[in-house]
C-alpha positions as CSV (number, residue, x, y, z in Angstrom):
1,X,39.4,-66.9,13.5
2,X,37.4,-67.8,10.4
3,X,34.4,-65.9,11.7
4,X,36.5,-62.8,12.2
5,X,37.9,-62.9,8.7
6,X,34.4,-63.5,7.3
7,X,33.0,-60.6,9.2
8,X,35.8,-58.3,7.9
9,X,35.1,-59.4,4.4
10,X,31.4,-58.7,4.8
11,X,32.1,-55.2,6.2
12,X,34.4,-54.5,3.3
13,X,31.8,-55.5,0.7
14,X,29.1,-53.3,2.5
15,X,31.4,-50.3,2.5
16,X,32.3,-50.8,-1.2
17,X,28.6,-51.1,-2.1
18,X,27.8,-47.9,-0.2
19,X,30.6,-45.9,-2.0
20,X,29.5,-47.2,-5.4
21,X,25.9,-46.2,-4.6
22,X,26.8,-42.7,-3.6
23,X,28.9,-42.2,-6.8
24,X,26.1,-43.5,-8.9
25,X,23.4,-41.3,-7.1
26,X,25.6,-38.2,-7.4
27,X,26.3,-38.8,-11.0
28,X,22.6,-39.2,-11.8
29,X,21.6,-36.3,-9.7
30,X,24.2,-34.0,-11.4
31,X,23.1,-35.1,-14.8
32,X,19.4,-34.5,-14.0
33,X,20.1,-31.0,-12.6
34,X,22.2,-30.0,-15.6
35,X,19.4,-31.2,-17.9
36,X,16.9,-29.2,-16.0
37,X,19.0,-26.1,-16.1
38,X,19.5,-26.5,-19.8
39,X,15.8,-26.9,-20.3
40,X,14.3,-24.3,-17.9
41,X,17.0,-21.6,-17.5
42,X,15.7,-18.3,-19.0
43,X,17.4,-14.9,-19.5
44,X,14.5,-12.6,-18.7
45,X,14.2,-9.2,-20.5
46,X,12.8,-5.9,-19.3
47,X,9.6,-4.4,-20.7
48,X,7.3,-1.4,-20.0
49,X,3.8,-2.3,-19.0
50,X,0.8,0.1,-18.4
51,X,-0.4,0.4,-14.8
52,X,-3.0,3.1,-15.3
53,X,-5.2,3.7,-18.3
54,X,-3.8,6.2,-20.9
55,X,-6.2,7.9,-23.3
56,X,-5.4,8.5,-27.0
57,X,-3.0,11.4,-27.0
58,X,-2.1,11.0,-23.4
59,X,1.6,11.4,-22.3
60,X,3.7,8.6,-20.8
61,X,4.7,9.4,-17.2
62,X,6.3,7.5,-14.4
63,X,2.9,6.9,-12.7
64,X,1.4,5.4,-15.8
65,X,3.9,2.6,-16.6
66,X,6.2,0.2,-14.8
67,X,9.2,-1.9,-15.8
68,X,8.7,-5.7,-15.5
69,X,10.7,-8.9,-16.3
70,X,9.2,-11.1,-19.0
71,X,10.2,-14.2,-20.9
72,X,11.8,-13.4,-24.3
73,X,9.2,-15.5,-26.1
74,X,6.4,-13.4,-24.5
75,X,7.7,-10.0,-25.6
76,X,5.7,-8.3,-28.3
77,X,7.5,-6.8,-31.3
78,X,8.9,-3.3,-30.8
79,X,8.7,-3.4,-27.0
80,X,10.0,-0.4,-24.9
81,X,12.1,-1.1,-21.8
82,X,13.2,2.4,-20.7
83,X,10.7,5.2,-19.7
84,X,13.2,7.8,-20.8
85,X,12.7,6.6,-24.4
86,X,9.1,7.8,-24.2
87,X,9.8,11.4,-23.3
88,X,7.7,13.9,-25.3
89,X,5.8,11.0,-26.9
90,X,2.0,10.3,-26.9
91,X,-0.2,7.3,-26.9
92,X,-1.2,6.5,-30.5
93,X,-4.2,4.4,-29.2
94,X,-6.1,3.8,-26.0
95,X,-3.9,1.9,-23.6
96,X,-5.4,-0.1,-20.7
97,X,-3.9,-1.5,-17.5
98,X,-1.7,-4.5,-18.4
99,X,-0.9,-3.5,-22.0
100,X,2.7,-3.6,-23.1
101,X,4.2,-0.4,-24.6
102,X,5.3,-1.1,-28.1
103,X,6.4,1.1,-31.0
104,X,3.0,0.6,-32.7
105,X,1.3,2.2,-29.7
106,X,3.6,5.3,-29.5
107,X,3.7,8.4,-31.6
108,X,5.8,11.5,-31.7
109,X,2.9,13.8,-32.5
110,X,-0.5,14.1,-30.7
111,X,-3.2,12.3,-32.7
112,X,-6.0,14.4,-34.2
113,X,-8.6,12.3,-32.3
114,X,-6.8,12.7,-29.0
115,X,-8.9,13.0,-25.8
116,X,-8.1,16.2,-23.8
117,X,-5.1,15.1,-21.8
118,X,-5.8,17.6,-19.0
119,X,-7.7,14.9,-17.3
120,X,-4.5,12.8,-17.2
121,X,-2.6,15.5,-15.2
122,X,-3.0,15.2,-11.5
123,X,-2.9,18.1,-9.0
124,X,0.6,18.5,-7.8
125,X,2.3,17.2,-10.9
126,X,4.6,19.8,-12.4
127,X,3.1,20.9,-15.7
128,X,3.9,23.1,-18.6
129,X,0.8,25.3,-19.0
130,X,1.8,26.3,-22.5
131,X,2.2,22.7,-23.6
132,X,-1.2,21.9,-22.3
133,X,-2.7,24.8,-24.2
134,X,-3.6,26.9,-21.2
135,X,-4.0,30.6,-21.3
136,X,-1.4,31.9,-18.8
137,X,-2.8,34.9,-16.9
138,X,0.5,36.6,-16.4
139,X,0.5,37.4,-20.2
140,X,-2.2,39.9,-19.3
141,X,-0.4,41.5,-16.5
142,X,0.0,44.8,-18.4
143,X,-3.8,45.1,-18.3
144,X,-3.8,45.4,-14.5
145,X,-3.9,48.8,-13.0
146,X,-3.2,50.3,-9.6
147,X,-2.7,47.0,-7.9
148,X,-6.0,45.6,-9.3
149,X,-5.7,42.4,-11.4
150,X,-9.4,42.0,-12.0
151,X,-9.4,43.8,-15.4
152,X,-6.6,41.5,-16.6
153,X,-8.4,38.4,-15.5
154,X,-11.7,39.5,-17.0
155,X,-10.0,40.3,-20.3
156,X,-8.4,36.9,-20.4
157,X,-11.8,35.3,-19.7
158,X,-13.6,37.3,-22.3
159,X,-11.0,36.8,-25.0
160,X,-10.5,33.0,-24.6
161,X,-13.9,31.3,-24.5
162,X,-13.8,27.5,-24.1
163,X,-10.2,27.7,-22.7
164,X,-8.5,27.1,-19.3
165,X,-7.1,30.2,-17.7
166,X,-3.9,29.2,-15.7
167,X,-2.6,31.1,-12.6
168,X,1.1,30.5,-11.8
169,X,2.3,30.9,-8.2
170,X,1.7,34.4,-6.9
171,X,-0.9,36.8,-5.4
172,X,-3.5,38.3,-7.7
173,X,-5.3,41.2,-5.9
174,X,-8.7,42.2,-7.2
175,X,-11.0,45.1,-6.4
176,X,-14.1,43.8,-8.1
177,X,-15.7,40.5,-8.9
178,X,-14.6,38.2,-11.7
179,X,-17.5,37.0,-13.9
180,X,-17.7,33.7,-15.8
181,X,-20.6,33.3,-18.2
182,X,-22.4,30.0,-18.5
183,X,-23.1,30.6,-22.1
184,X,-21.4,27.6,-23.8
185,X,-19.9,29.9,-26.3
186,X,-18.2,32.1,-23.7
187,X,-17.5,30.1,-20.6
188,X,-14.0,29.2,-19.3
189,X,-12.4,27.2,-16.5
190,X,-9.9,28.5,-13.9
191,X,-6.9,26.5,-12.8
192,X,-4.6,27.8,-10.0
193,X,-1.2,26.4,-9.0
194,X,-0.9,25.3,-5.4
195,X,0.6,28.7,-4.3
196,X,-1.6,30.9,-6.5
197,X,-3.9,33.3,-4.5
198,X,-6.7,35.4,-5.8
199,X,-7.1,38.0,-3.0
200,X,-9.7,40.7,-2.3
201,X,-8.3,44.2,-2.0
202,X,-8.6,46.1,1.3
203,X,-11.2,48.5,-0.3
204,X,-13.6,45.7,-1.3
205,X,-17.0,47.3,-0.7
206,X,-19.5,44.5,0.0
207,X,-18.8,41.5,2.2
208,X,-21.7,39.5,0.6
209,X,-20.3,40.0,-2.9
210,X,-18.5,36.9,-4.2
211,X,-15.0,37.3,-5.7
212,X,-15.7,34.8,-8.4
213,X,-19.3,34.7,-9.8
214,X,-20.4,32.0,-12.2
215,X,-23.6,32.5,-14.1
216,X,-24.7,35.4,-11.9
217,X,-26.6,38.4,-13.1
218,X,-24.2,41.3,-13.4
219,X,-23.8,44.9,-14.7
220,X,-20.5,44.7,-16.5
221,X,-19.0,45.6,-19.8
222,X,-17.5,42.1,-20.0
223,X,-20.5,39.7,-19.9
224,X,-23.9,41.2,-20.2
225,X,-26.7,39.9,-18.0
226,X,-28.5,38.6,-21.0
227,X,-26.0,35.8,-21.2
228,X,-27.4,34.3,-18.1
229,X,-31.1,35.0,-18.5
230,X,-33.6,32.8,-16.8
231,X,-34.0,29.7,-19.0
232,X,-37.0,27.4,-19.4
233,X,-36.4,23.7,-19.1
234,X,-38.4,23.3,-22.3
235,X,-36.4,26.0,-24.1
236,X,-32.8,25.0,-23.4
237,X,-30.7,22.0,-24.3
238,X,-29.0,21.4,-21.0
239,X,-26.7,18.8,-22.6
240,X,-25.1,21.6,-24.6
241,X,-24.0,23.4,-21.4
242,X,-20.3,23.5,-21.0
243,X,-18.9,22.3,-17.6
244,X,-17.0,25.0,-15.7
245,X,-14.3,24.2,-13.1
246,X,-12.2,25.9,-10.6
247,X,-9.3,23.8,-9.5
248,X,-6.5,24.4,-7.0
249,X,-5.1,27.4,-5.3
250,X,-6.6,29.8,-2.8
251,X,-9.4,32.3,-2.8
252,X,-8.7,34.9,-0.1
253,X,-11.5,37.2,1.0
254,X,-9.2,39.1,3.2
255,X,-12.0,39.5,5.7
256,X,-13.7,41.8,3.2
257,X,-15.6,39.6,0.7
258,X,-17.3,36.3,0.0
259,X,-15.7,33.5,-2.0
260,X,-17.6,31.9,-4.9
261,X,-21.2,32.4,-6.1
262,X,-22.8,30.1,-8.7
263,X,-26.1,31.1,-10.3
264,X,-26.3,28.9,-13.3
265,X,-24.5,26.4,-15.6
266,X,-24.4,22.7,-15.6
267,X,-22.0,20.4,-13.7
268,X,-19.8,23.1,-12.3
269,X,-16.8,21.5,-10.6
270,X,-14.8,23.0,-7.7
271,X,-12.0,20.9,-6.5
272,X,-9.0,21.2,-4.1
273,X,-9.5,24.9,-3.4
274,X,-8.8,26.7,-0.2
275,X,-11.3,29.5,0.5
276,X,-10.4,31.6,3.5
277,X,-11.2,34.8,5.4
278,X,-14.6,35.0,3.8
279,X,-18.1,36.0,4.8
280,X,-19.9,33.3,2.7
281,X,-17.7,30.6,1.4
282,X,-19.7,29.1,-1.5
283,X,-23.1,30.5,-2.4
284,X,-25.2,28.4,-4.7
285,X,-28.2,30.4,-6.0
286,X,-31.4,29.0,-7.3
287,X,-30.8,27.8,-10.8
288,X,-32.3,29.5,-13.8
289,X,-34.8,26.8,-14.7
290,X,-38.0,25.2,-13.3
291,X,-36.0,22.8,-11.1
292,X,-33.9,25.6,-9.6
293,X,-31.0,23.2,-10.4
294,X,-27.4,24.2,-10.8
295,X,-25.8,20.7,-10.6
296,X,-22.7,21.9,-8.7
297,X,-20.1,19.4,-7.5
298,X,-17.7,20.5,-4.8
299,X,-15.0,18.2,-3.4
300,X,-12.0,18.5,-1.2
301,X,-12.5,22.2,-0.5
302,X,-11.6,23.9,2.8
303,X,-13.5,27.0,3.9
304,X,-12.5,29.4,6.7
305,X,-14.4,32.5,7.7
306,X,-13.5,35.4,10.0
307,X,-16.1,34.9,12.7
308,X,-18.6,37.3,11.2
309,X,-22.2,37.3,12.4
310,X,-24.7,35.6,10.1
311,X,-21.8,34.2,7.9
312,X,-22.0,30.8,6.3
313,X,-19.5,28.3,4.9
314,X,-22.1,27.0,2.5
315,X,-25.2,29.0,1.6
316,X,-27.4,26.8,-0.6
317,X,-30.5,28.1,-2.4
318,X,-30.3,25.8,-5.4
319,X,-31.1,22.1,-6.0
320,X,-29.4,18.9,-7.1
321,X,-25.9,19.8,-5.9
322,X,-23.3,17.5,-4.2
323,X,-20.7,18.6,-1.6
324,X,-18.2,16.1,-0.2
325,X,-15.0,16.0,1.9
326,X,-15.0,19.5,3.3
327,X,-13.8,21.3,6.4
328,X,-15.4,24.5,7.4
329,X,-14.4,26.8,10.3
330,X,-15.0,30.2,11.9
331,X,-18.5,30.9,10.5
332,X,-21.8,31.4,12.2
333,X,-23.5,28.6,10.2
334,X,-21.4,25.8,8.8
335,X,-24.1,25.1,6.2
336,X,-27.4,26.9,5.6
337,X,-30.0,25.6,3.2
338,X,-32.7,28.2,2.5
339,X,-36.3,27.3,1.7
340,X,-35.4,26.7,-1.9
341,X,-32.3,24.6,-1.3
342,X,-33.8,21.2,-1.8
343,X,-32.5,17.7,-2.9
344,X,-28.8,18.3,-2.2
345,X,-26.3,15.7,-1.0
346,X,-23.8,16.5,1.8
347,X,-21.2,13.9,2.6
348,X,-18.3,14.0,5.1
349,X,-18.5,17.6,6.0
350,X,-16.9,18.9,9.2
351,X,-17.8,22.4,10.3
352,X,-16.0,23.8,13.5
353,X,-16.9,26.8,15.6
354,X,-13.9,28.9,16.6
355,X,-14.0,32.0,18.8
356,X,-17.8,32.6,18.8
357,X,-18.6,32.5,22.5
358,X,-22.2,33.0,23.7
359,X,-23.5,33.3,20.1
360,X,-26.1,31.1,18.6
361,X,-24.4,29.0,16.0
362,X,-25.6,26.0,13.9
363,X,-23.5,23.3,12.2
364,X,-26.2,22.2,9.7
365,X,-29.3,24.4,9.3
366,X,-31.9,22.9,6.9
367,X,-34.9,25.1,6.1
368,X,-35.7,23.2,3.0
369,X,-36.8,19.6,2.0
370,X,-35.4,16.4,0.7
371,X,-31.7,17.0,1.6
372,X,-29.4,14.1,2.6
373,X,-26.7,14.5,5.2
374,X,-24.3,11.5,5.2
375,X,-21.6,11.2,8.0
376,X,-21.5,14.9,8.7
377,X,-19.8,16.1,11.9
378,X,-20.9,19.3,13.8
379,X,-18.1,20.4,16.0
380,X,-18.8,22.8,19.0
381,X,-21.8,24.6,17.4
382,X,-24.7,25.6,19.7
383,X,-27.0,23.3,17.6
384,X,-25.5,20.5,15.6
385,X,-28.4,20.1,13.3
386,X,-31.5,22.4,13.1
387,X,-34.5,21.8,10.9
388,X,-37.6,23.9,10.4
389,X,-41.2,22.7,10.8
390,X,-42.1,20.1,8.2
391,X,-38.5,19.8,6.9
392,X,-38.2,16.3,5.5
393,X,-34.5,15.4,5.2
394,X,-32.3,12.5,6.2
395,X,-29.4,12.7,8.6
396,X,-27.4,9.5,8.5
397,X,-24.5,8.8,10.8
398,X,-24.3,12.4,12.0
399,X,-22.1,13.3,14.9
400,X,-22.4,16.3,17.3
401,X,-19.6,17.0,19.8
402,X,-18.7,19.7,22.3
403,X,-15.3,19.9,24.0
404,X,-15.8,23.2,25.9
405,X,-18.7,24.9,27.8
406,X,-18.5,28.2,26.1
407,X,-21.9,28.2,24.3
408,X,-25.1,29.1,26.1
409,X,-26.6,25.7,25.5
410,X,-25.8,22.6,23.4
411,X,-28.4,20.9,21.2
412,X,-27.7,17.9,19.1
413,X,-30.8,17.8,16.8
414,X,-33.1,20.8,17.1
415,X,-36.5,21.2,15.5
416,X,-38.4,24.5,15.2
417,X,-41.8,23.0,15.4
418,X,-43.0,19.6,14.2
419,X,-40.1,17.2,13.4
420,X,-40.6,15.2,10.2
421,X,-37.0,14.4,9.3
422,X,-35.2,11.1,9.7
423,X,-32.2,10.5,12.0
424,X,-30.2,7.3,11.3
425,X,-27.5,6.3,13.7
426,X,-27.0,9.8,15.0
427,X,-24.5,10.3,17.8
428,X,-24.2,13.1,20.3
429,X,-21.4,13.4,22.8
430,X,-19.4,15.9,24.9
431,X,-16.0,16.2,26.5
432,X,-17.0,18.2,29.6
433,X,-19.4,18.1,32.5
434,X,-23.1,18.7,32.0
435,X,-25.9,19.0,34.5
436,X,-28.1,16.3,33.0
437,X,-27.8,13.4,30.6
438,X,-29.0,13.8,27.0
439,X,-32.6,12.9,26.4
440,X,-34.7,12.0,23.4
441,X,-38.0,13.8,23.7
442,X,-41.1,14.6,21.6
443,X,-41.2,18.0,20.0
444,X,-44.3,20.2,19.5
445,X,-47.3,18.6,17.7
446,X,-45.9,15.1,17.8
447,X,-42.5,15.9,16.5
448,X,-39.6,13.8,17.7
449,X,-35.9,13.3,17.8
450,X,-34.5,16.4,19.6
451,X,-31.4,16.0,21.8
452,X,-30.7,18.6,24.4
453,X,-27.5,19.4,26.3
454,X,-27.7,22.3,28.8
455,X,-24.2,23.0,30.2
456,X,-23.1,23.3,33.7
457,X,-23.3,27.1,34.0
458,X,-26.9,27.4,32.7
459,X,-29.7,26.8,35.2
460,X,-31.5,23.6,34.4
461,X,-34.8,25.4,35.2
462,X,-34.5,27.0,31.8
463,X,-35.3,23.6,30.2
464,X,-37.4,22.1,33.1
465,X,-40.8,22.5,31.4
466,X,-39.6,20.9,28.1
467,X,-38.0,18.0,30.0
468,X,-41.1,17.3,32.2
469,X,-43.5,17.5,29.2
470,X,-41.5,15.8,26.5
471,X,-38.7,13.7,28.2
472,X,-38.6,10.1,27.1
473,X,-35.8,7.5,27.3
474,X,-32.3,8.8,27.7
475,X,-30.0,7.9,24.8
476,X,-26.7,8.6,26.5
477,X,-25.9,7.9,30.1
């Protein structure tokens, strides 16, 4: 009995101790949490921060700034928190990624030392051409006559040197070429909206004549040929040349004309343009100096021909030019470098043959020297790459492919005589049956690196002599 009472007493004391411990722990824990909340709780505030560099005089847009939460003690004086408060305002100083937007960095008027904000406006962003200082071509509409807008465009160019001529959505039919001088005192740039089209008229007379001609010799009342006279490298300050650009829109040859010809200038820039239904897409002439240089940069341009014989997407006679990210279709030669078209760079070009059955076509034809082809894809041409004797160019990562049998024969890399170029990681493939595998064989006079694909409907005897004399190790099984 005594033991039972003792046990009960011990249990009661243990339970009481546990209850008291729980109360004490809860009280302490509650007090600590409250203390921490008092010490660390923060009411964050909103602030605008720059996420893309903004030049002096640049406008504030949704893609340039973001709203973030920051501690009140980290907010600079005069911080902005709402993008709508920055409407029609300009950057008073250079702003870099991570900068907060404060009143000291914002101005209602564009600073006198502002950088041209045209560079801050991306293609596709709705813009006010008048606000940007552009010359809007529709103001010259009364100068056009009989459905020909060429006189109006030429007048706008001649009367506004050093300006950007803007083309709103619409079709601008021309019956004669548009000339842009490379004289720094007279040159202009053209900017077309996405749905603006400069179109050749049905009565255009010469398919080899380009619709837009930059620095080309001409007989016109607007820009005398003397403006673009041949210059000596020792007699001209090339740094003073003004860059010329053609951005956006469409150049439509209407199966009657060529697209753009460039015969002079420095750092001419053609970007995001569609050139269609043309004989020659872009023709770069030999430059008016000892180097033959024109320093043209072409990027993100699509070219489509109309399946004309001897037509070219790119016809290159000049030097030191760069072409990148282009698709070319429906021309006899995707790219043709003449004997003077040296030291150019071609990167990520994709020419495609469409509807030219049984015609000799070439994706990349190099007759010159020192050109560099980087990751270029010849699609369905008779010859993917063709070089002339003693051409010394580099073809890196090239790809040749055929998915039908329609051409007379298929050649990956073809050399007219001795082969002195370099092929790095070239690849040749097909999507249909062929009589023989592809072979790597020696060309005439010790040349090397030619890949041959006769198709199933061509007798292999046509190539038997070449295979027996030059055939080496097959590169594709």
